[in-house]
Structure formats: C-alpha cells, structure tokens
N, C-alpha and C positions, 0 to 999 in steps of 0.2 A: 888483147882485144885488136881488131882491126880499126881504122880511122873512123869507118862510117858506125861501127857501133859505138865507139866514144862520143861520137857527135849525138847518138840518139839518145844516149844517157844524159848528156849536158842540156840536150832538148827537154828532157823529162824533168831534170832538176829545176831548170829555169821555169816550167810551169807550175811546179809545185811553190817555188819560192813566191811567184806572182799570186797565187791562189792564196798563200799564207799572209802574204802582204796585205792582199784585199781585207782578209778577215781582220788583221791589226788594224788598219783604218778604222773598220767598222766599229771597233771597241772603243777606240780613241773618240770617235763623234759622241758615243755612248756616254763615255765619261765625261763630257762638256756638261751634261744634266746635274751633275754632281759638285762641280766648281764655279767658283766665283769669278775667275778670269782664266783664258786660255792658258797662258804661260804661268807655269810652275817650275821656277829654277831648281828649287831643291830636289822635286820629283826628276827632274831632268839628269842632274848630278847622278843621282842614285842609279837612275837606268846605265847612265854612260860607265859609271864605275863598275858595276857587276858586270856589265858585258867585258870590259877591260880584262876582267880577273879570267875570263875564259883562256887557257892554255894550246892555242890553235897554232901549230907548227907550221902553217903554209899562210897564215894570215897574220898581217902585222897589226899592232895594238893600234897603230896609227891609222891604219885604213878601218879597222872595225868601229873607232870612234867616229871618223868620218862618216861612214855609212849611215850608222846610228843615228848620229846628230842630222844627217839629210832626212831620215825617214821621219825623225822628230818634228823638223822644221816644215814637213809635207804634212804631217796630221795637224799642225797648230794652223796650217794655212787651212784645211778643211774644215777644223772648228770655226776658223773665223768668216768663213762664207755663212754660216749659220742656216745650212739647209733644213728643211723639215726632216726629222725622221719617222720613215715612214715602215711599219712592221709587216711583214707575211710571215707564212706559215711554210718551212721548206728550206732547201739550201739555195744558194746565188742559183738563178737561171730557173726556177720552178715558175710555174703560170701565175701564182701568186706575185712574183716580181715583175712580170711581162704586165699585169692590172696594175700595177703599181706605178709602173712607168708612164703608163696611159693616163692615169689619173692623175699623177704629181710628176712632171716631166722634170722639175728643178729638186727632186727628193733625195736625200741620202737612204735607201733602199737597206733594211736590217732583217736578216734572217732569223726565226724563233722556230724551235723545236715544236711546238705544240700549239693550236689554236687559243687555248688560254693564255698561253704567254702573250700573244698579240693583243687580248683584250684587258690582261692585269697590265701590260705594261701601259699601254696607252691611258688607261683608269688612273694609276700611278704616276703619269707623266714621263715616264723613262722613254716614252717615244710621243710625238707629235699627232700621229696617224696611224691606223691599221687597214689594212685590206684584207679580208675574208671572203673565200667563196661562201655563195647562199645556195646556189642550184647549179645543177647539172643538165643538159637537154638530153642526157640517155641515163644518168644513174640517179636524177631526182633530187630531192632535198640534201644538203649536207646536214646530216641530224647532230652532229656534236656544235656546229655553229650556229644551227637554230634553236640548240637548247642554250648555249651562252647568251644568245640575243634575248632571251626571257629574263634573264636576271642582270644584264648590264644596265649601267645610267647613261652609257655613251649612245653617243646619235650618229643616224645616218646621213651624212653628207654628198653622197656620191655615188654613181654605180657605174660599171664597164662590164660587157662581154665580151669576153676573149676566146677564140677559135683555137679548139685543144687542136694543134698540126704536130704529129710525131714525127721525129727525124731519126733515122740511122746515122752514127756519130761514131766517130774512130781518130785514133790520133794519126797525124800525118804521114808516119812512117808503116801505118799497118794497110797492107794490100786487101781490099774488099773481098779479093778471093781467096783470102786465108782465112777470114772470119767464120769461127765457128760458135762463139758463145754471145750471148747478147744479154746486158744485164739492165733492168728496169723495174718500176715499181709494177706489182702484180696486177693492177688494173690495166696499165700501160699495154704491158705484155698481152693481157687478154683481148685488147682492142685491136692489137697487131698480130694474133694469131695464124692468121691465113698467109700472112708475108713470111712471117717466122717459117711457117710448114712449107711453103713453097720453095724457099732457100735453104731449105735444111739445118736452121739455125737452133740452136739449145737456148732455152730460155733460162735465165737465172735470175728468180725474185732478187729486189733491193727495196731499201724503206724508203726510196723516194726518188722520181725521174731524174731531178737534178744533182741527187747525191750521187746518182750512178755516173753521170757523167763526170762529175768531181774527182770521184774515184778512178775512173779512166784516165783522167789528165793526170794525176798524182802517181798511179801504180801502173799504168801502163800494160794490164795484164795480156798476156800472148793469145794472140787470135781472138781479142775480144773487142765488143763495141758496147753502146749504150742506146737506148732509146729514149730521147729527151726533146726539148725545146731547141728552136733555132736559136734562142737568146742562149742555150748552154754552149754552143759552138763558138760563140763570139767570146763567152766570158772565159771558157777553158782553153782555146786556141785548138779546137777540134774540127775535124773534116766533116761537114753532110755528105756522106753517101748517098742517102736517098731521102728525100723528104715527102710527107702525105703517104705515110706507109700503113695507117689505120686502116681497117676493113670494113667500118659502118659506114653510117650515114655523116652527116656533118655534126661535128659535136663541139659543143660550145658551154663555157662556164661563165654564172653571173657572179661576179664578185661587188661586193659593198664596201665604200670607203667609212671608217668611222673615225669620229672625233670626240673631245669632253665637251665642245660647243656645239648648237645646231647652228644647219647654214643660215647665212643672214638673209639671203636674197630671195626667199620664197621656194622657190624653185618649181619643176613640172610634175614632181610625182611624191607621192607620200607612202608611208609603210607604217601599219601599228600590229599590236598583238593583241590578243582580245579572246577571253573566256566566258563562257555564258552558263548559266545554270541546266542542268541535266535535264531540260523538258522539252517535249515535242514541239516542235515549230518556234523556239527562241532563236535559232541559228538563222533560220528561214526570215524571223522579222529584222534581224541586224541586216540581212544579205539585201531584204526589200528596200530598205533605207537608200541604198546606193542606187538599186535600179528606178526606184520613182524621181532620185535625185539626177537620175540622168549621168552617174558617175562611172565611167569605165572601170573593170577592176582587170587587173593587169597579172596578178597571182593570188592563188588560195590554196593555203597549205594545212595542215593540222600534226599536233603531236602531243601524247599524253602530256597532263600536267604532271610536273616534278614532285609535287606538293600533295597531289591527289590524281593517281594514275587511272582512275574510274572517269574522271574527266578530261577534256581536251583544251588546250589552245589552240587559236587559228591566226595564223600569219595572214596578213591581207595586204596587198599593195595596190595602190589605184593612181588615174591620172588628176593631177590637181595638188595644189599647195594649200596647208592647214591656215595660210592668210587669205584665202578665197572665202568669201562670206558664206557660197552652198556648202564646202567642204566642213567648214567650223560648224554650220548649224546639225550636218549629220553626223558629227564626232559627239557632239552635245547628245543627239539623242541617244546615241551609241551607248552612251553612260548611263543610260537609264535601264537599258536593255542586258546590258554586261556584268558578269561579277567584277572583271578587271578590265582596264583598257590602257595599255603602254604603246606611248606615241614615239616612235621612233625616230620621227623626223620626216621633213620636205627636202627634196634635193633636185639636182639636175638629173633628166632621164638621159640614158645612154642614148648616142646618136646613131649606133650601129655595131656592129660585130666586128671587132679588130682581127 
C-alpha cells in the first residue's frame, strides 16, 4: 500500500474506535441505574484482568491496562455528572436525538432500537426521559407512537418541532464526483428522489438514516454516501457534500418529551386521548365544549381502539393548562360524554421550528 492508502485506513479505524467508545460510554451511563455507587473496584479489576489476558503482539499489556483504566475513569466521571438519561429511537444522529438535544441540552442521549423500548425504558426507570415523534408534516401521525400513548402511564412534559433537512454525507477521502451509491432510510430516499435522479445516484435502502451514516463512517464503502442529518456529520466525522437535498416542501416532525412525573408548572398546552360511544353527534358534543369555552384546538387525530376496532379513540391537543379553571371545567364535562378520558398532561408549547 502507498502512504495515502495507509493513512486512509488509519482514519477509518480511528472513526470506528470513537463510535464504539461512544456506545461504551452510553452503556456505562445506563449501568448507573443498577448500581449503588459509581465505583465498583471488583468489577474494574475483572475488566482489567480480562483485557490483559489478550495476546496482542503489537500492544504491550502495560499499555492495554493504562488505556482501559483511562476509559473506566472517564466513564466514572460521566456517571458522577448524573446527567438525565434521555432515550430516543434510532442510532446516534437520528432526528430523535436532534429533538432530545433541543429539549434537554444537558442530557445523555441513549439510542433505542424500537419506540416501545423508549416507552418501557422510561416506565421501568431505566431512563429518566423519552423523546418520540408523534406527527410529521408530510407523513401525518406516527401510528406506532400514538398506539403506545393510549396504553402508557407516562406524562407529556414538553414538545419540540424539528425541521427534517436531509444532507448528502461522505467520508473526507471521497471525491463527490466518484459517488455512485447513496444509503438511507427508504422514506428519506423517496423524499430526495429528484436529487438522486438528477445526479444519477443509485439509492440503497437502509434501516435508519443515522444508521446509514454510522455504517459509512465505520465501513467506508467505495463510491458511497449517505443521506442523514447535519448532526450525523458532526458525530461520525463526515463531510456534508450538499444540504437541503429534499425535493418536497418544508418538512418537520413534532416530538413529545415523556416522563414518569407530570410537568410541575402548569404549561401552555394540554394533550388528552378520549373515546366516545358509537352514537351520532357524541363527538360533536365533545368538540362543542371547546368551541363554547373559546379554547383553541391545535391537533385532532383518530385511530381504531385496540380493544374494540369498530370504535375509535381521538387525540386532542389544545391551548391552556389543566390547572386553568376553564380547562378543568371542560375536562370535567368531557368525562360525562366519553367512554374513557386519558390526560397525557400539560406542558410548555414549542417556541418554534428548529
């Protein structure tokens, strides 16, 4: 190999090491929930002893011990910071993490495989908070999340609206004129179809936008790029070849912040889920309560009841807090008109689209 080829391989390994180190630190933070104290000398010595048994001819055992000891000390430092653990669905760099960083700037952001892992993790106190998408301006309601909201005891304590701005990312050593393949989630590829066609790029579906960026950083496939968020470029040391490559109009996703405890200071917005008897005019009677009280509705959506698919439950967001006398009165009247009324909570309204 030539010197430049060797350096490219070294850069690739460095990126892989840092991505793996990020994963390790996340696991260390999660382990804090199960320990009485940050320090566990017995466990630390077990880790160091096991690593030292590796027979690596180019790495001295003394160096191995110093390296792992440094990593352990850094993980302990992070645990002592006691940052709130904020769960989101997807890999690091997903738009769920973008929303998490907006909502909880001092958090530790933990990726989860599925939405249910976010809900269950917060419910069981493995995470402090969860961030999930509830609706998208182009695709509509996120059905799986709405379904989970009907059964959870978690409360909504915040919201964020995040602009979905797709970027074409590549490794530093990739010439954009050589790119032939582009990896991303099928939805992102569809939203950038015009750009891909104009530039004669072959779309390769991947399970997640951020996952595609992570794969690109770790494997550096030849003549390839990924479509993902700007945050992915920062996290995986990737170059932004072009940003804003989506074909359609402005695209944004609304995320909810979930907690085991309700928001303590009232809030400016409230979310509820309710079901009415399957009778003519009953839904109208409920909505009329809000009109007569001059309460502004900001969202209404419906989906079949899981327990009774012939009937529907309705998702309602409106301005005001449960602590307001007028809102409290309307909710009291709703209880008389509905089969069930689930109060998700009152919380601060999003100040804008990020």
